[in-house]
TORVEX-173334 format. One record per atom (N, C-alpha, C): x, y, z. Coordinates in steps of 0.02 Angstrom, whole numbers, padded with zeros to 5 digits, always signed. Layout:
BEGIN
XYZ
...
//
This chain:
BEGIN
+01590+01936+04998
+01528+01946+04963
+01538+01968+04892
+01586+01949+04853
+01588+01972+04785
+01638+01931+04747
+01629+01921+04683
+01680+01884+04648
+01688+01909+04578
+01748+01902+04551
+01765+01935+04488
+01822+01901+04455
+01820+01893+04388
+01874+01859+04352
+01921+01909+04321
+01985+01900+04331
+02035+01945+04303
+02080+01907+04256
+02091+01931+04195
+02136+01897+04149
+02202+01932+04148
+02255+01893+04138
+02321+01922+04135
+02331+01960+04070
+02299+01937+04017
+02310+01968+03952
+02273+02032+03942
+02217+02041+03975
+02176+02101+03964
+02177+02147+04023
+02230+02144+04063
+02234+02183+04125
+02240+02256+04112
+02216+02295+04161
+02224+02367+04160
+02264+02387+04221
+02305+02437+04216
+02353+02452+04268
+02326+02501+04319
+02339+02485+04383
+02323+02530+04438
+02381+02530+04486
+02381+02575+04534
+02438+02581+04578
+02424+02568+04650
+02475+02542+04683
+02472+02535+04755
+02498+02598+04788
+02467+02620+04842
+02491+02680+04875
+02550+02665+04921
+02588+02716+04934
+02639+02711+04985
+02605+02718+05053
+02644+02722+05106
+02614+02728+05172
+02575+02793+05179
+02589+02841+05136
+02553+02905+05139
+02507+02913+05080
+02492+02857+05044
+02445+02858+04988
+02470+02901+04930
+02535+02910+04923
+02562+02946+04866
+02561+02900+04805
+02554+02927+04743
+02554+02886+04683
+02619+02847+04677
+02615+02786+04649
+02673+02744+04640
+02697+02748+04568
+02759+02730+04557
+02787+02728+04490
+02754+02674+04449
+02749+02682+04382
+02714+02632+04341
+02739+02561+04349
+02806+02551+04359
+02831+02483+04364
+02817+02451+04431
+02785+02487+04476
+02766+02460+04541
+02692+02443+04545
+02657+02450+04490
+02584+02444+04491
+02562+02372+04480
+02511+02350+04517
+02482+02285+04504
+02438+02286+04442
+02420+02228+04418
+02379+02223+04357
+02313+02189+04373
+02259+02220+04352
+02192+02191+04357
+02164+02184+04287
+02117+02138+04278
+02083+02131+04214
+02024+02085+04220
+01982+02082+04168
+01926+02036+04165
+01927+02001+04098
+01909+01937+04097
+01909+01901+04034
+01846+01857+04029
+01829+01840+03967
+01777+01790+03955
+01709+01811+03979
+01695+01876+03982
+01632+01898+04010
+01580+01900+03955
+01564+01842+03930
+01514+01836+03877
+01475+01772+03888
+01420+01766+03852
+01382+01704+03854
+01414+01657+03804
+01463+01618+03827
+01503+01577+03782
+01508+01506+03808
+01535+01462+03765
+01549+01394+03784
+01614+01393+03824
+01610+01375+03887
+01669+01376+03929
+01706+01309+03928
+01687+01264+03882
+01719+01198+03881
+01793+01203+03864
+01810+01249+03818
+01880+01257+03799
+01909+01317+03836
+01947+01303+03887
+01978+01357+03927
+02053+01358+03919
+02078+01327+03864
+02150+01321+03856
+02184+01388+03847
+02147+01437+03822
+02177+01503+03809
+02176+01548+03870
+02144+01525+03925
+02137+01568+03983
+02195+01557+04031
+02223+01611+04054
+02277+01608+04104
+02250+01620+04174
+02188+01643+04179
+02156+01653+04243
+02099+01604+04251
+02052+01618+04293
+01994+01575+04302
+01936+01600+04259
+01892+01555+04242
+01838+01572+04194
+01785+01615+04226
+01757+01659+04187
+01702+01703+04208
+01638+01680+04175
+01582+01687+04207
+01519+01661+04182
+01464+01713+04181
+01416+01702+04138
+01357+01745+04134
+01345+01767+04063
+01289+01799+04051
+01236+01816+04099
+01195+01755+04120
+01162+01761+04177
+01123+01707+04204
+01049+01724+04205
+01007+01674+04202
+00935+01678+04217
+00894+01716+04166
+00924+01762+04127
+00886+01798+04076
+00837+01848+04104
+00849+01872+04165
+00804+01920+04197
+00842+01981+04220
+00806+02033+04237
+00835+02093+04266
+00858+02076+04337
+00922+02090+04352
+00949+02075+04418
+01003+02126+04434
+00983+02190+04442
+01032+02244+04450
+01062+02249+04520
+01121+02278+04524
+01155+02293+04587
+01163+02232+04631
+01190+02177+04606
+01191+02115+04645
+01242+02117+04702
+01227+02079+04754
+01275+02065+04808
+01275+01990+04820
+01328+01965+04852
+01337+01893+04859
+01360+01876+04929
+01336+01818+04953
+01359+01791+05017
+01350+01716+05016
+01394+01679+05051
+01385+01608+05062
+01345+01601+05126
+01288+01567+05123
+01247+01560+05183
+01202+01500+05179
+01197+01462+05232
+01152+01404+05237
+01164+01353+05181
+01227+01343+05165
+01245+01289+05120
+01248+01305+05046
+01238+01368+05027
+01243+01386+04957
+01256+01461+04950
+01276+01481+04891
+01283+01552+04876
+01215+01584+04868
+01208+01644+04893
+01148+01684+04884
+01167+01750+04851
+01128+01771+04802
+01137+01837+04771
+01072+01876+04778
+01077+01940+04795
+01020+01983+04805
+01023+02041+04756
+00966+02069+04737
+00966+02122+04688
+00915+02176+04705
+00922+02233+04672
+00872+02287+04674
+00804+02261+04653
+00750+02293+04677
+00682+02272+04662
+00672+02255+04588
+00648+02195+04575
+00637+02171+04507
+00603+02103+04512
+00581+02077+04455
+00551+02010+04452
+00491+02002+04500
+00455+02057+04511
+00396+02055+04554
+00412+02049+04627
+00475+02060+04646
+00496+02053+04716
+00526+02120+04740
+00516+02135+04804
+00549+02193+04832
+00625+02183+04831
+00648+02125+04855
+00717+02105+04848
+00719+02033+04822
+00733+02023+04758
+00739+01955+04732
+00804+01923+04755
+00804+01857+04760
+00863+01820+04781
+00872+01760+04735
+00934+01746+04718
+00951+01688+04677
+01000+01645+04715
+01003+01580+04699
+01046+01533+04734
+01092+01498+04685
+01150+01476+04711
+01198+01440+04670
+01241+01396+04714
+01263+01339+04688
+01309+01296+04724
+01381+01314+04710
+01394+01350+04655
+01463+01361+04633
+01477+01429+04603
+01429+01473+04600
+01431+01540+04567
+01437+01534+04492
+01434+01475+04463
+01439+01466+04391
+01370+01456+04359
+01320+01444+04399
+01251+01440+04376
+01207+01464+04433
+01152+01498+04414
+01109+01529+04465
+01036+01513+04451
+00997+01506+04504
+00925+01494+04499
+00888+01548+04538
+00841+01580+04506
+00801+01631+04538
+00752+01599+04586
+00754+01620+04649
+00710+01592+04700
+00640+01624+04697
+00591+01588+04721
+00524+01616+04725
+00515+01660+04788
+00565+01659+04832
+00562+01698+04894
+00575+01772+04882
+00536+01814+04914
+00551+01885+04918
+00589+01895+04983
+00653+01916+04977
+00695+01921+05037
+00674+01977+05084
+00638+02027+05057
+00617+02084+05099
+00546+02106+05079
+00496+02065+05091
+00429+02082+05069
+00402+02146+05101
+00425+02162+05162
+00404+02224+05196
+00467+02266+05209
+00477+02321+05172
+00539+02360+05181
+00539+02404+05243
+00482+02410+05278
+00482+02448+05340
+00433+02506+05341
+00410+02524+05400
+00361+02578+05407
+00389+02646+05389
+00456+02654+05391
+00486+02719+05375
+00490+02732+05300
+00475+02681+05259
+00482+02687+05187
+00419+02717+05156
+00429+02763+05110
+00373+02795+05074
+00333+02741+05039
+00268+02733+05055
+00228+02679+05025
+00216+02690+04951
+00225+02751+04927
+00216+02764+04856
+00280+02755+04815
+00334+02736+04847
+00398+02727+04813
+00433+02668+04845
+00412+02608+04827
+00437+02548+04859
+00495+02515+04821
+00523+02550+04772
+00582+02524+04739
+00640+02523+04788
+00666+02465+04804
+00720+02457+04852
+00784+02441+04815
+00837+02478+04830
+00899+02474+04791
+00955+02438+04828
+00997+02405+04789
+01064+02383+04807
+01069+02352+04876
+01036+02295+04888
+01043+02262+04953
+01112+02231+04962
+01133+02226+05024
+01197+02194+05042
+01187+02157+05107
+01209+02094+05110
+01196+02052+05168
+01261+02030+05201
+01263+02037+05268
+01318+02014+05310
+01291+01962+05359
+01337+01921+05386
+01318+01876+05441
+01357+01899+05503
+01321+01919+05556
+01356+01946+05614
+01381+01890+05661
+01413+01910+05715
+01445+01861+05759
+01395+01814+05793
+01332+01836+05799
+01281+01795+05830
+01248+01747+05780
+01269+01750+05717
+01241+01706+05666
+01179+01735+05632
+01163+01797+05646
+01106+01831+05615
+01127+01862+05549
+01086+01855+05498
+01099+01887+05434
+01071+01958+05436
+01112+02006+05416
+01095+02077+05419
+01096+02106+05349
+01040+02133+05328
+01035+02163+05261
+01035+02239+05265
+01078+02272+05226
+01075+02344+05215
+01040+02355+05148
+00999+02406+05144
+00963+02421+05081
+00947+02495+05078
+00932+02519+05019
+00914+02589+05008
+00840+02595+04993
+00807+02643+05026
+00736+02656+05013
+00722+02730+05022
+00668+02753+04993
+00648+02823+04998
+00608+02832+05063
+00632+02876+05106
+00600+02887+05171
+00537+02930+05163
+00487+02915+05203
+00428+02957+05206
+00447+03030+05217
+00428+03074+05171
+00441+03145+05179
+00513+03165+05174
+00556+03121+05150
+00627+03137+05147
+00660+03111+05084
+00725+03099+05088
+00764+03075+05031
+00778+03000+05041
+00821+02973+04999
+00841+02903+05007
+00884+02894+05069
+00870+02842+05107
+00907+02823+05167
+00928+02750+05162
+00972+02730+05208
+00993+02661+05212
+00957+02629+05271
+00925+02573+05258
+00890+02536+05310
+00926+02471+05327
+00903+02439+05381
+00931+02376+05405
+00873+02327+05418
+00884+02265+05397
+00836+02212+05412
+00875+02149+05431
+00845+02105+05470
+00880+02046+05494
+00839+01983+05481
+00875+01926+05479
+00842+01862+05469
+00886+01807+05499
+00855+01752+05519
+00892+01695+05544
+00917+01650+05488
+00892+01663+05427
+00914+01624+05369
+00938+01672+05314
+00982+01648+05271
+01010+01690+05219
+00959+01709+05166
+00911+01666+05155
+00862+01679+05102
+00804+01724+05126
+00797+01731+05192
+00745+01773+05219
+00680+01735+05229
+00625+01771+05239
+00619+01844+05233
+00652+01882+05291
+00678+01942+05275
+00710+01985+05324
+00659+02032+05355
+00669+02047+05419
+00625+02092+05456
+00658+02159+05465
+00627+02214+05441
+00660+02279+05445
+00657+02309+05514
+00706+02351+05530
+00702+02392+05590
+00654+02450+05578
+00631+02480+05632
+00578+02530+05626
+00602+02597+05600
+00667+02610+05603
+00695+02673+05580
+00754+02661+05535
+00768+02707+05489
+00827+02699+05446
+00891+02705+05486
+00944+02677+05459
+01010+02678+05492
+01048+02743+05476
+01048+02763+05413
+01086+02822+05391
+01044+02862+05343
+01041+02928+05353
+01009+02975+05307
+01054+03036+05298
+01046+03072+05244
+01084+03133+05231
+01046+03175+05181
+00992+03206+05204
+00948+03243+05159
+00984+03302+05126
+01025+03338+05164
+01059+03396+05136
+01109+03376+05082
+01137+03315+05088
+01185+03292+05038
+01154+03262+04977
+01088+03252+04978
+01053+03222+04921
+01028+03152+04935
+01035+03129+04997
+01016+03061+05015
+01076+03014+05015
+01066+02952+05036
+01119+02903+05037
+01095+02838+05005
+01140+02804+04969
+01122+02743+04934
+01182+02695+04936
+01171+02634+04912
+01225+02586+04898
+01267+02567+04959
+01234+02545+05011
+01271+02524+05071
+01306+02457+05059
+01364+02449+05090
+01403+02388+05085
+01439+02376+05151
+01436+02315+05177
+01469+02299+05239
+01537+02266+05228
+01581+02272+05279
+01646+02240+05275
+01670+02223+05345
+01700+02163+05353
+01727+02141+05417
+01802+02131+05408
+01844+02170+05443
+01916+02163+05435
+01946+02112+05484
+01903+02076+05519
+01926+02027+05567
+01927+02052+05639
+01932+02118+05646
+01929+02150+05711
+01868+02195+05716
+01862+02239+05667
+01806+02287+05665
+01762+02274+05604
+01700+02291+05612
+01653+02292+05556
+01645+02364+05532
+01629+02370+05467
+01623+02436+05437
+01563+02436+05390
+01537+02496+05377
+01487+02506+05326
+01509+02562+05280
+01501+02552+05215
+01517+02602+05165
+01453+02622+05128
+01450+02682+05102
+01393+02704+05063
+01411+02763+05020
+01366+02779+04973
+01374+02838+04931
+01325+02892+04952
+01349+02954+04959
+01304+03011+04966
+01282+03032+04897
+01216+03033+04886
+01188+03039+04818
+01183+03111+04795
+01241+03146+04794
+01241+03216+04777
+01216+03232+04708
+01225+03185+04660
+01201+03199+04592
+01125+03204+04589
+01090+03181+04640
+01017+03189+04641
+00997+03262+04650
+01045+03304+04671
+01031+03376+04680
+01037+03414+04615
+01056+03380+04561
+01062+03413+04497
+01134+03430+04481
+01144+03490+04453
+01211+03510+04434
+01230+03484+04366
+01295+03475+04354
+01319+03459+04287
+01315+03385+04270
+01300+03342+04319
+01299+03271+04302
+01248+03255+04248
+01267+03208+04205
+01223+03189+04150
+01173+03135+04170
+01173+03115+04233
+01131+03060+04256
+01068+03085+04290
+01041+03142+04269
+00980+03169+04296
+00936+03194+04239
+00872+03202+04252
+00828+03230+04203
+00842+03304+04192
+00816+03330+04136
+00826+03401+04122
+00893+03414+04090
+00910+03477+04086
+00972+03498+04054
+01025+03510+04108
+01080+03473+04107
+01133+03483+04157
+01161+03554+04154
+01174+03581+04211
+01204+03648+04214
+01241+03657+04279
+01283+03707+04282
+01319+03721+04343
+01378+03675+04352
+01396+03663+04414
+01454+03622+04430
+01433+03551+04449
+01481+03506+04451
+01468+03439+04474
+01460+03438+04550
+01410+03402+04574
+01399+03396+04645
+01444+03341+04674
+01462+03347+04736
+01500+03296+04770
+01458+03233+04778
+01487+03175+04764
+01455+03110+04775
+01502+03066+04816
+01519+03087+04876
+01571+03052+04914
+01551+02981+04934
+01599+02936+04932
+01592+02871+04963
+01619+02876+05034
+01578+02856+05082
+01596+02863+05153
+01601+02794+05186
+01636+02794+05242
+01645+02733+05281
+01637+02751+05355
+01608+02704+05394
+01600+02714+05465
+01605+02647+05500
+01635+02647+05560
+01642+02586+05599
+01574+02565+05627
+01566+02499+05635
+01505+02471+05665
+01524+02423+05721
+01477+02411+05766
+01485+02360+05817
+01485+02291+05785
+01504+02240+05823
+01507+02173+05795
+01438+02146+05777
+01384+02179+05799
+01318+02157+05779
+01301+02177+05708
+01344+02217+05676
+01334+02242+05607
+01272+02286+05601
+01248+02311+05657
+01187+02352+05658
+01199+02420+05690
+01242+02423+05740
+01252+02483+05779
+01312+02524+05754
+01299+02586+05734
+01353+02630+05711
+01398+02651+05769
+01463+02659+05755
+01510+02683+05804
+01553+02738+05773
+01575+02785+05813
+01618+02838+05789
+01583+02882+05739
+01620+02910+05692
+01592+02955+05642
+01614+02934+05572
+01578+02957+05522
+01592+02939+05453
+01651+02978+05425
+01688+02947+05379
+01743+02980+05344
+01734+02971+05269
+01751+03023+05231
+01750+03018+05158
+01815+02985+05134
+01809+02935+05090
+01869+02900+05066
+01879+02907+04990
+01827+02931+04954
+01833+02939+04881
+01778+02986+04859
+01790+03023+04804
+01738+03065+04774
+01747+03064+04699
+01698+03090+04663
+01702+03091+04590
+01754+03142+04568
+01774+03136+04505
+01825+03179+04476
+01795+03225+04422
+01731+03241+04429
+01700+03288+04383
+01687+03258+04315
+01707+03294+04262
+01691+03274+04194
+01720+03206+04176
+01776+03187+04205
+01809+03125+04185
+01768+03063+04204
+01725+03068+04253
+01680+03012+04267
+01607+03036+04275
+01591+03090+04239
+01523+03117+04237
+01495+03133+04305
+01539+03149+04353
+01518+03171+04419
+01485+03118+04461
+01500+03054+04450
+01469+03001+04488
+01520+02947+04507
+01525+02931+04571
+01554+02868+04595
+01504+02838+04644
+01496+02772+04643
+01446+02739+04685
+01461+02665+04692
+01416+02628+04724
+01420+02555+04730
+01487+02531+04757
+01508+02553+04817
+01573+02533+04844
+01573+02460+04868
+01631+02428+04861
+01643+02361+04888
+01716+02356+04907
+01730+02333+04967
+01797+02338+04995
+01827+02268+05004
+01895+02265+04996
+01930+02202+05008
+02003+02218+05028
+02031+02179+05073
+02100+02187+05094
+02144+02138+05055
+02193+02165+05018
+02236+02123+04977
+02295+02097+05016
+02334+02052+04986
+02384+02014+05022
+02439+02054+05055
+02455+02113+05029
+02510+02152+05057
+02488+02200+05112
+02426+02194+05134
+02401+02235+05189
+02366+02298+05167
+02368+02314+05102
+02331+02371+05076
+02258+02352+05063
+02216+02402+05056
+02145+02392+05042
+02130+02415+04971
+02088+02377+04937
+02065+02397+04871
+01990+02410+04875
+01969+02467+04848
+01899+02487+04846
+01875+02482+04774
+01829+02436+04762
+01796+02432+04697
+01735+02479+04699
+01721+02511+04644
+01664+02556+04640
+01644+02565+04567
+01584+02591+04556
+01561+02607+04488
+01564+02682+04477
+01573+02702+04415
+01577+02773+04397
+01537+02786+04334
+01521+02850+04322
+01479+02872+04266
+01406+02858+04281
+01362+02871+04235
+01290+02862+04244
+01271+02789+04234
+01230+02762+04278
+01212+02691+04277
+01178+02670+04212
+01142+02716+04179
+01106+02699+04118
+01146+02712+04055
+01208+02732+04063
+01252+02747+04007
+01299+02689+03992
+01319+02681+03930
+01369+02631+03913
+01438+02649+03942
+01445+02710+03966
+01508+02729+03999
+01513+02702+04070
+01458+02678+04099
+01459+02650+04166
+01511+02594+04169
+01551+02593+04222
+01605+02544+04225
+01619+02525+04297
+01665+02478+04306
+01690+02459+04372
+01762+02482+04377
+01778+02520+04429
+01844+02547+04440
+01870+02526+04508
+01931+02544+04525
+01959+02526+04590
+02011+02577+04610
+02025+02580+04675
+02076+02625+04703
+02103+02593+04766
+02160+02619+04791
+02196+02587+04845
+02208+02634+04904
+02212+02605+04964
+02232+02642+05023
+02271+02596+05069
+02319+02623+05107
+02356+02584+05156
+02318+02578+05221
+02265+02617+05230
+02222+02612+05289
+02150+02606+05267
+02109+02571+05304
+02041+02557+05282
+01999+02619+05274
+02010+02669+05316
+01969+02730+05312
+02010+02790+05288
+02063+02776+05250
+02104+02830+05222
+02079+02852+05154
+02115+02896+05122
+02098+02919+05055
+02121+02867+05004
+02076+02846+04960
+02091+02795+04910
+02115+02829+04845
+02174+02808+04822
+02208+02840+04765
+02229+02788+04714
+02266+02811+04663
+02291+02767+04609
+02233+02729+04577
+02185+02766+04550
+02125+02736+04522
+02141+02699+04457
+02106+02645+04447
+02111+02606+04386
+02042+02584+04363
+02037+02560+04302
+01974+02535+04274
+01978+02460+04267
+01929+02425+04295
+01927+02352+04293
+01893+02327+04230
+01832+02350+04216
+01795+02330+04157
+01750+02385+04135
+01745+02395+04069
+01702+02446+04039
+01679+02421+03972
+01629+02454+03945
+01599+02433+03881
+01651+02428+03826
+01695+02477+03821
+01742+02480+03764
+01796+02427+03767
+01797+02386+03820
+01845+02330+03822
+01823+02272+03778
+01764+02279+03747
+01740+02229+03699
+01733+02159+03730
+01704+02157+03789
+01691+02094+03822
+01618+02072+03813
+01582+02106+03770
+01511+02090+03756
+01467+02100+03817
+01487+02145+03861
+01445+02167+03917
+01445+02243+03915
+01386+02273+03922
+01377+02345+03913
+01356+02377+03978
+01390+02431+03996
+01376+02466+04059
+01385+02423+04120
+01440+02385+04125
+01449+02342+04184
+01456+02383+04248
+01428+02358+04302
+01433+02395+04365
+01403+02357+04423
+01404+02390+04481
+01375+02361+04541
+01410+02299+04567
+01477+02298+04562
+01514+02238+04580
+01514+02227+04656
+01509+02163+04675
+01516+02143+04745
+01565+02085+04748
+01603+02080+04802
+01655+02029+04810
+01645+01992+04875
+01654+01925+04873
+01644+01886+04933
+01701+01898+04983
+01691+01881+05047
+01741+01897+05098
+01809+01864+05086
+01810+01809+05047
+01873+01775+05033
+01911+01806+04974
+01880+01854+04940
+01914+01888+04886
+01920+01848+04823
+01879+01796+04814
+01885+01754+04755
+01827+01763+04706
+01767+01766+04732
+01708+01769+04689
+01679+01839+04687
+01660+01860+04627
+01626+01924+04620
+01563+01917+04578
+01516+01961+04589
+01457+01967+04545
+01450+02040+04525
+01422+02051+04466
+01407+02119+04443
+01352+02115+04391
+01326+02172+04369
+01274+02171+04318
+01299+02203+04254
+01265+02188+04200
+01281+02218+04136
+01224+02207+04086
+01220+02250+04037
+01170+02243+03984
+01199+02204+03925
+01154+02179+03883
+01175+02134+03828
+01185+02170+03762
+01167+02234+03757
+01175+02270+03694
+01190+02343+03708
+01218+02377+03659
+01238+02447+03667
+01179+02494+03663
+01186+02551+03695
+01138+02607+03690
+01068+02587+03710
+01062+02546+03762
+00997+02525+03788
+00996+02535+03864
+00995+02599+03883
+01002+02616+03953
+00946+02591+03998
+00888+02577+03970
+00832+02552+04010
+00822+02477+04004
+00869+02442+03971
+00863+02370+03962
+00880+02333+04027
+00868+02268+04027
+00883+02227+04085
+00958+02230+04100
+00973+02233+04165
+01042+02227+04188
+01050+02157+04217
+01083+02114+04180
+01085+02043+04197
+01145+02026+04241
+01141+01969+04274
+01191+01948+04323
+01249+01912+04289
+01310+01932+04308
+01372+01899+04288
+01411+01881+04351
+01453+01829+04345
+01498+01813+04400
+01567+01796+04373
+01616+01797+04417
+01685+01782+04397
+01725+01768+04459
+01788+01751+04449
+01835+01741+04505
+01893+01789+04497
+01914+01816+04552
+01963+01870+04552
+02034+01843+04557
+02077+01868+04513
+02149+01856+04519
+02184+01923+04517
+02238+01928+04552
+02276+01990+04556
+02348+01973+04543
+02380+02010+04498
+02451+02000+04487
+02486+02067+04492
+02549+02066+04513
+02586+02127+04519
+02630+02127+04581
+02672+02175+04587
+02718+02177+04644
+02682+02182+04710
+02704+02142+04757
+02678+02142+04825
+02606+02115+04830
+02581+02086+04777
+02514+02058+04778
+02516+01985+04758
+02486+01943+04796
+02484+01871+04781
+02420+01855+04745
+02425+01815+04692
+02366+01792+04657
+02329+01740+04698
+02266+01727+04680
+02227+01677+04716
+02223+01614+04675
//
């Protein structure tokens, strides 16, 4: 469900963990990067050593995108925008996208606060029975943000919500940004505990920041093969590092790389800031501690995309989508859709 283009020339270094997730020496680190992330003429690709990246598309707000191949084409879903609870776009190749007239989730569910129908960061899986399962974030009646589940027989929807939320954590500040993953044996769900909503030192809240940074852990939990039923208990796999990322990590997306390790893509800093970026970390086990953090793309890389974030990767590890703004210092501007293809170079990692 995600795709991303990495250039060999503009790569940033990150590390693979040992069996115990200890930091690796610099000469053992793989290289990630992004290239060509601008609205440019892609006819001349002679200077590219990786695959071409495309976007922005459609000229509309399309934040927090996720991607899946379903019913004969690519589908991308986004946070509430364009007059839809969950807008959906379609593509034959991820290089061009068309905004659909369909609202993928016209009814977010009876548990959702009717006065706050903004639905965030949808993610769609296809379970073993062929049913499409959508995870999404909504504000619960009388509570905080929770993660809900909806199902459909088609990828484009409309999806039908379950009567109750799947995951809530009021004491932690709520939960957002759910993402599913299938390792071939087990299914998993990841999410962010929205601790920065409780205030503290984070710069991504109203008022004057004060006190300490709140925990914003990214958690993972096993699911049944129906992609709906939780199993076992949740584990924390990553948290913010305080001032160095403004007390925020969110928008997790998981992929298993060729050497058996797992890479976790996530966004850090405040979503409305030009510091917002896409980062990554590694673990030798799917639910272990993710270490050796690196930065994939950020505003200061001069790729003509500002505040890039919300990356999602397809199950094959080739295609990614993410959002970004078109100009600096415009935190409330449209977050437009970009796509790319992922390449990975470095020791013990095979490129695609």
